[in-house]
C-alpha positions in Angstrom: 40.6 27.0 -8.8 41.1 23.6 -7.8 44.4 22.2 -8.3 45.0 20.1 -11.3 47.5 17.2 -11.0 50.7 17.1 -12.9 49.6 14.2 -15.6 46.4 16.9 -16.4 48.4 20.5 -16.0 49.4 20.3 -19.5 45.7 21.1 -20.9 46.0 24.3 -18.7 48.4 25.8 -20.9 47.3 24.7 -24.4 46.5 26.8 -27.4 43.7 26.4 -29.9 46.2 25.8 -32.8 47.7 23.0 -30.6 44.1 21.1 -30.0 43.6 21.4 -33.8 47.3 19.8 -34.4 46.7 17.1 -32.1 43.2 16.5 -33.7 44.1 16.5 -37.1 47.5 14.1 -36.4 45.0 11.8 -35.1 42.6 11.6 -37.7 40.0 13.6 -36.7 38.0 15.5 -39.5 35.7 16.9 -37.1 35.2 18.5 -33.7 32.4 19.1 -31.4 32.9 21.0 -28.1 30.6 21.5 -25.1 30.9 23.7 -22.0 30.7 21.6 -18.9 27.9 22.6 -16.4 29.5 22.0 -12.5 27.4 19.2 -12.3 29.4 16.9 -15.4 31.5 14.9 -13.1 32.2 11.4 -12.8 29.2 10.9 -10.7 26.7 12.4 -12.8 28.1 11.4 -16.7 27.7 14.3 -19.1 24.7 15.3 -20.6 24.8 15.7 -24.2 21.0 15.2 -26.0 17.6 15.0 -25.7 17.5 11.7 -27.8 20.5 9.3 -29.5 18.8 10.4 -33.0 20.3 13.8 -32.1 23.7 12.2 -32.1 23.8 10.4 -35.4 27.5 12.2 -36.2 28.9 10.1 -33.1 29.6 7.0 -34.2 28.8 4.3 -31.6 27.9 0.6 -31.5 24.5 -0.8 -31.7 22.1 0.5 -29.6 21.3 -2.0 -26.6 18.7 -2.7 -24.3 20.0 -2.6 -20.4 18.5 -2.4 -16.8 20.0 0.2 -14.7 19.4 1.3 -11.2 18.6 4.7 -10.3 20.5 6.7 -8.2 17.5 8.2 -6.3 15.6 5.2 -4.7 17.4 1.9 -6.2 14.9 1.1 -8.0 15.3 -0.8 -11.7 14.6 1.4 -14.6 15.3 -0.2 -18.2 18.0 2.1 -20.6 19.8 2.1 -24.0 23.2 1.9 -24.6 25.7 2.2 -26.9 29.0 1.5 -26.4 31.8 4.1 -28.4 35.5 3.8 -29.7 36.4 6.6 -27.3 40.2 7.6 -26.6 41.2 10.5 -24.8 44.5 12.1 -26.5 47.6 12.7 -24.3 49.9 15.3 -24.3 52.4 13.3 -27.0 49.6 13.3 -29.3 48.8 9.5 -29.5 45.8 8.5 -28.3 44.7 5.9 -25.5 41.4 4.4 -25.3 38.8 4.3 -22.5 37.2 0.7 -22.9 33.9 1.5 -21.0 33.0 4.3 -22.9 29.3 4.6 -24.0 26.3 7.0 -24.6 23.4 5.8 -22.2 19.9 6.9 -23.5 17.0 7.4 -20.4 13.9 7.9 -22.7 11.8 8.2 -19.6 13.7 11.9 -19.1 14.8 11.9 -21.9 18.0 12.1 -21.9 21.3 10.8 -23.5 24.7 11.0 -21.2 27.9 10.0 -21.8 29.3 7.3 -19.4 32.4 5.3 -18.4 35.0 7.9 -20.3 37.5 7.4 -17.4 37.3 4.2 -16.2 40.0 1.5 -17.2 42.1 4.6 -18.8 45.2 6.1 -16.9 45.7 8.8 -19.1 42.2 10.1 -18.5 41.9 13.6 -17.3 40.6 12.7 -14.0 41.2 15.4 -11.9 39.2 17.9 -14.5 35.7 15.7 -13.4 36.9 14.1 -9.5 34.1 16.1 -7.5 36.9 16.8 -4.8 39.7 18.5 -7.4 37.9 20.1 -10.4 34.7 18.5 -11.5 32.4 20.9 -10.1 33.9 24.0 -11.5 31.9 25.3 -14.3 33.7 26.7 -17.5 35.7 23.4 -18.3 35.2 22.6 -22.2 35.0 18.8 -23.8 36.1 18.8 -27.1 35.1 15.7 -29.3 36.8 14.3 -32.9 35.4 12.1 -35.2 37.6 9.7 -37.0 37.4 7.9 -40.0 33.6 7.4 -38.9 33.8 5.0 -36.0 36.2 6.2 -33.5 36.0 8.9 -31.4 38.5 11.2 -29.8 38.8 13.9 -26.6 40.5 16.5 -24.6 38.9 18.3 -21.5 39.8 22.1 -21.4 40.1 23.7 -18.1 38.6 27.1 -17.9 41.9 29.0 -17.5 43.6 27.2 -20.4 44.6 29.8 -23.8 42.3 27.2 -25.9 39.0 28.0 -24.2 39.4 31.9 -24.4 39.7 31.3 -28.1 37.2 29.1 -28.3 35.4 31.3 -27.1 36.2 34.7 -29.4 35.7 31.8 -32.4 32.1 31.8 -31.6 31.4 28.9 -33.5 27.5 28.6 -34.6 26.3 25.1 -35.6 24.8 23.7 -32.7 24.9 19.5 -32.9 22.5 18.4 -29.7 24.4 20.1 -26.7 27.3 20.7 -29.1 28.6 23.4 -30.7 30.9 22.3 -34.4 34.2 23.6 -33.8 35.1 24.5 -37.5 38.9 23.0 -38.1 40.9 25.8 -40.4 41.6 24.0 -43.4 39.5 21.7 -43.7 35.3 21.8 -45.1 33.9 23.2 -42.4 30.3 22.1 -40.6 27.7 19.9 -41.3 28.9 20.7 -44.8 25.3 21.8 -45.9 26.9 24.2 -48.5 28.9 21.5 -49.8 25.5 19.4 -50.3 23.7 22.2 -51.7 26.6 23.1 -54.3 27.0 19.5 -55.5 23.2 18.7 -55.6 22.8 21.6 -57.9 25.9 20.3 -60.3 24.1 16.8 -60.6 21.0 19.0 -61.4 22.1 20.7 -64.2 23.4 17.9 -65.9 19.9 16.9 -66.5 19.3 13.0 -67.8 22.1 10.8 -66.4 22.6 6.7 -67.0 21.9 4.9 -63.9 24.4 3.6 -61.7 26.3 2.6 -58.4 29.3 2.9 -57.1 30.6 -1.1 -56.4 32.4 -1.7 -52.2 35.9 -0.8 -54.5 34.5 2.3 -55.6 34.1 1.5 -59.4 31.4 3.0 -61.2 28.7 0.0 -62.5 25.9 0.0 -64.2 22.5 -0.1 -61.9 19.3 -1.7 -63.4 16.8 -2.0 -60.4 13.9 -0.2 -59.0 15.9 1.3 -56.3 18.7 2.7 -59.0 17.5 6.6 -58.5 19.7 6.6 -55.1 22.4 4.3 -56.0 22.8 6.8 -58.9 22.7 9.8 -56.5 24.6 8.7 -54.2 27.3 7.6 -56.7 27.4 11.2 -58.2 28.1 12.2 -54.1 30.9 9.8 -53.8 29.1 7.2 -52.1 29.8 3.3 -52.2 27.5 1.1 -51.9 28.4 -0.7 -49.1 29.6 2.7 -47.0 29.6 3.0 -43.2 26.0 2.7 -41.4 26.7 6.4 -40.6 24.9 9.2 -42.6 25.5 9.3 -46.5 27.3 12.8 -46.6 28.9 15.1 -44.4 26.3 14.6 -41.7 23.4 14.0 -44.1 21.3 11.3 -45.3 20.5 11.7 -49.3 17.1 10.0 -50.1 15.9 10.1 -53.8 12.4 10.0 -54.3 10.8 9.2 -57.7 8.7 12.2 -59.4 7.1 12.3 -62.4 8.5 15.1 -63.4 11.4 16.6 -61.4 10.8 20.2 -61.6 7.6 19.9 -60.5 7.9 17.2 -57.9 4.7 16.2 -56.4 4.0 13.6 -53.0 5.3 10.1 -53.7 6.4 7.3 -51.1 9.9 7.1 -49.8 11.9 4.2 -48.2 12.9 5.0 -44.5 14.9 1.8 -43.5 14.9 -1.3 -44.3 15.7 -3.4 -40.8 15.3 -7.1 -41.0 13.1 -8.4 -37.5 14.4 -9.3 -34.4 12.1 -11.6 -33.1 9.2 -13.6 -33.6 8.1 -16.8 -36.3 10.3 -15.4 -38.8 13.4 -15.2 -36.5 12.9 -18.1 -34.6 11.6 -20.6 -37.1 13.3 -19.2 -40.2 12.5 -17.6 -43.0 11.0 -20.7 -44.9 9.2 -21.5 -41.7 7.6 -18.1 -41.8 7.0 -17.8 -45.4 4.9 -21.5 -45.4 2.9 -20.3 -42.6 2.2 -16.0 -43.6 3.1 -16.8 -47.3 0.9 -17.0 -50.4 0.8 -18.2 -54.0 2.7 -15.3 -56.1 -0.9 -13.2 -57.6 0.2 -13.2 -61.1 1.2 -16.8 -61.7 4.3 -17.1 -61.1 4.7 -21.3 -59.9 7.1 -22.8 -57.6 7.0 -18.9 -55.7 5.7 -17.7 -52.3 5.4 -14.0 -51.6 5.1 -11.9 -48.6 4.1 -8.1 -49.4 2.1 -5.4 -47.4 1.3 -2.7 -46.3 0.5 -2.9 -42.7 -0.7 0.0 -41.2 -0.7 0.3 -36.8 -4.5 -0.1 -35.9 -5.5 -1.2 -39.3 -7.6 -4.6 -40.0 -5.6 -7.5 -40.9 -4.0 -7.9 -44.3 -5.9 -9.9 -46.6 -4.0 -12.3 -47.7 -1.3 -13.0 -44.7 -4.0 -12.5 -41.9 -1.6 -10.7 -40.2 -1.8 -6.9 -38.5 0.6 -4.8 -36.9 0.7 -2.9 -33.4 2.8 -0.5 -31.1 3.5 -1.8 -28.4 5.3 -0.2 -25.6 3.9 3.9 -27.0 1.5 6.2 -25.6 0.3 8.2 -28.6 -0.9 10.9 -26.1 2.5 12.2 -24.4 5.0 10.6 -26.8 6.5 8.5 -24.0 7.6 5.0 -25.0 9.1 1.8 -23.4 12.7 0.6 -23.9 11.2 -2.6 -23.9 8.4 -1.7 -26.8 8.2 -3.1 -30.2 6.4 -2.7 -33.3 4.6 -6.4 -34.2 3.1 -8.3 -37.0 0.5 -10.6 -34.8 -1.4 -13.3 -36.8 -5.3 -14.4 -35.8 -4.4 -16.0 -32.7 -2.1 -12.7 -31.6 0.6 -15.1 -32.3 4.2 -12.8 -33.3 5.1 -13.5 -36.7 7.7 -10.5 -36.8 8.5 -7.5 -34.8 11.4 -5.3 -34.5 12.3 -4.3 -31.0 12.6 -0.4 -30.5 16.3 -0.7 -29.4 16.8 -2.2 -33.0 14.8 0.6 -34.4 16.4 3.3 -32.7 19.7 2.1 -33.8 19.0 3.1 -37.3 17.2 6.2 -36.6 20.0 7.1 -34.4 22.5 6.1 -36.9 21.1 8.0 -40.5 18.1 10.3 -39.8 19.0 12.9 -37.8 19.9 15.2 -40.9 18.5 14.2 -43.5 17.8 15.3 -47.7 15.1 14.3 -50.2 15.5 14.8 -53.6 13.2 14.4 -56.0 14.6 12.0 -58.9 12.5 11.2 -62.3 13.0 9.0 -64.4 12.9 7.3 -67.6 14.0 3.5 -69.5 14.6 4.6 -73.6 16.8 4.7 -74.7 18.3 3.1 -71.2 17.7 3.7 -67.8 18.3 7.5 -66.9 17.6 9.8 -64.3 18.1 13.6 -63.6 16.9 15.1 -59.9 15.7 18.1 -58.9 16.8 21.5 -57.7 13.8 22.2 -54.8 15.1 19.7 -52.0 12.8 19.0 -49.2 15.2 18.9 -45.6 14.3 17.6 -42.4 16.5 17.9 -39.2 16.2 16.5 -35.3 14.5 12.7 -35.8 13.6 11.9 -32.5 12.4 8.2 -32.1 9.7 9.5 -30.3 8.3 11.7 -33.6 8.8 8.2 -36.1 6.6 6.2 -33.5 4.2 8.7 -33.5 3.8 8.0 -37.2 4.1 4.8 -37.3 0.8 4.7 -35.0 -0.5 7.4 -36.5 -0.5 5.1 -40.0 1.7 7.7 -41.8 4.9 5.3 -41.9 3.9 1.7 -42.8 5.4 -1.9 -43.1 5.3 -2.8 -46.7 7.6 -5.9 -47.1 8.7 -7.4 -50.8 9.9 -10.6 -49.4 9.8 -13.7 -51.4 10.7 -17.6 -51.9 11.2 -18.9 -55.6 11.8 -22.3 -56.4 9.8 -23.6 -53.0 9.3 -27.4 -53.8 13.0 -27.4 -55.1 16.0 -28.9 -52.5 17.1 -25.4 -52.4 15.0 -22.5 -52.3 15.6 -18.8 -53.5 15.2 -16.3 -51.1 14.3 -13.1 -50.7 14.0 -10.7 -47.5 13.3 -7.2 -47.8 11.5 -5.4 -45.0 11.2 -1.8 -45.8 9.4 0.9 -43.8 7.6 3.4 -46.4 5.9 6.6 -45.5 4.5 9.4 -48.5 6.8 12.6 -49.0 3.7 14.7 -47.5 3.9 12.9 -44.3 8.0 13.6 -44.3 7.7 16.4 -41.6 5.8 14.4 -38.7 9.2 12.5 -38.2 11.2 16.0 -37.8 11.3 18.8 -35.5 12.0 21.3 -38.1 11.6 21.1 -42.0 12.1 22.9 -44.6 11.8 23.2 -48.9 15.2 24.8 -50.3 16.7 25.3 -53.9 19.6 23.6 -54.2 21.2 26.4 -56.3 19.6 29.1 -54.7 21.3 28.1 -51.7 24.9 27.3 -53.7 24.1 30.8 -55.3 23.9 29.6 -59.0 22.0 31.3 -61.4 19.0 29.2 -63.1 19.5 27.8 -66.5 16.5 26.7 -68.8 15.0 23.6 -67.5 15.4 20.6 -70.7 11.6 20.0 -71.7 9.8 17.2 -69.6 9.0 14.1 -72.0 6.0 12.8 -71.8 4.5 9.3 -70.9 3.2 9.6 -74.6 6.8 9.8 -75.6 8.3 7.1 -73.2 5.5 4.6 -72.3 8.5 3.2 -70.2 8.8 6.0 -67.7 8.2 4.7 -64.0 7.8 7.1 -61.0 8.0 3.9 -59.0 8.9 4.5 -55.2 12.5 4.1 -54.2 
């Protein structure tokens, strides 16, 4: 065994109980661990996953596009980067920031690597990553802790550490990318799957519930909009309307989908996300200029109003009212490869770019929210007030690689369906509403994930079934709606 320097020696003697205490004292609520191979060092970076989408649990900054020089041949290639608020835990329990720590995604391979985690931090365990010291030893263990939805904490354990032997004996079971989830004693364990199932079953058993949402202060307030099925479900799970741009519930993104009958949910439309465009007339000239060029008069006769609607599907015909068509630029459907400089674009008849979404922007959303997703059937009624009840048959999607999303867009399964409008167009103060949404039929959701399944939340939670309340027909409640979320 190569010598560990004095600063890192304490890591050779640390036990797992001390590791748990140090992370908990710094606010960590989840731990991930990875056994490092001999090529994981300061020269080669550390492999974490095939795709950024598999690391949504790890909070990061905005995904941005960069040019990188290859180690072999010195060529230039485009990569994605996402900065981390990363801190190494010291022996005294304090955490010291490594200011250059980042995730780098190389889509051409594909792989995500952890980089810059030693630079600029005098308290980093440098000897365990130095190729001339211990940086090529197998059996080192990197432990990452997730704190407050923003900060990432780290400790690296040498193979002789008592904590490593205890981790080997502990046998963490749940995988996350190239990591294993290391349960913290005294805290809710794993990815929260069983906790989510218990809560969804309890919500199902409560039957009809008033339409509500949690505001930014955590106060329950009425909700009376078309997307209140999701707001109400989130409020029942304790999720605020302005939470972090992280998965909604312990690593799971929660999506309600309106169905006519929550007990027998059929196909429905689901809004995946609502990213604003990053380029085109919409961005460069502004919304009003865009609407005057591509918008159209309200089709129901409401005066002094311009609308911009859809849908738009890749490789389809131009929209009859806007004369815009969608293309996916930089994606090869035959092998699933995509260019870091690619984008989804709406082009007019002169091939002018009306609006577009760079892959960097889209992958940022996809990484954050869709690694693990639960789609919950929601039935709505409007009499005596807007109410919802939620089904127990939950569609789960896991492994949301960004290439699968692009393939679904290219195939027309995921489409752009905006709801943008300008009211009081002729006034000095027009009223605008932006809503750019990408949507999909629930029957096509499996195409977005490497694995999918339908589970009975109550059976997963161990509850016995109870008789369902009678399903109210549209004849009894003519205002009932199955509008998409």
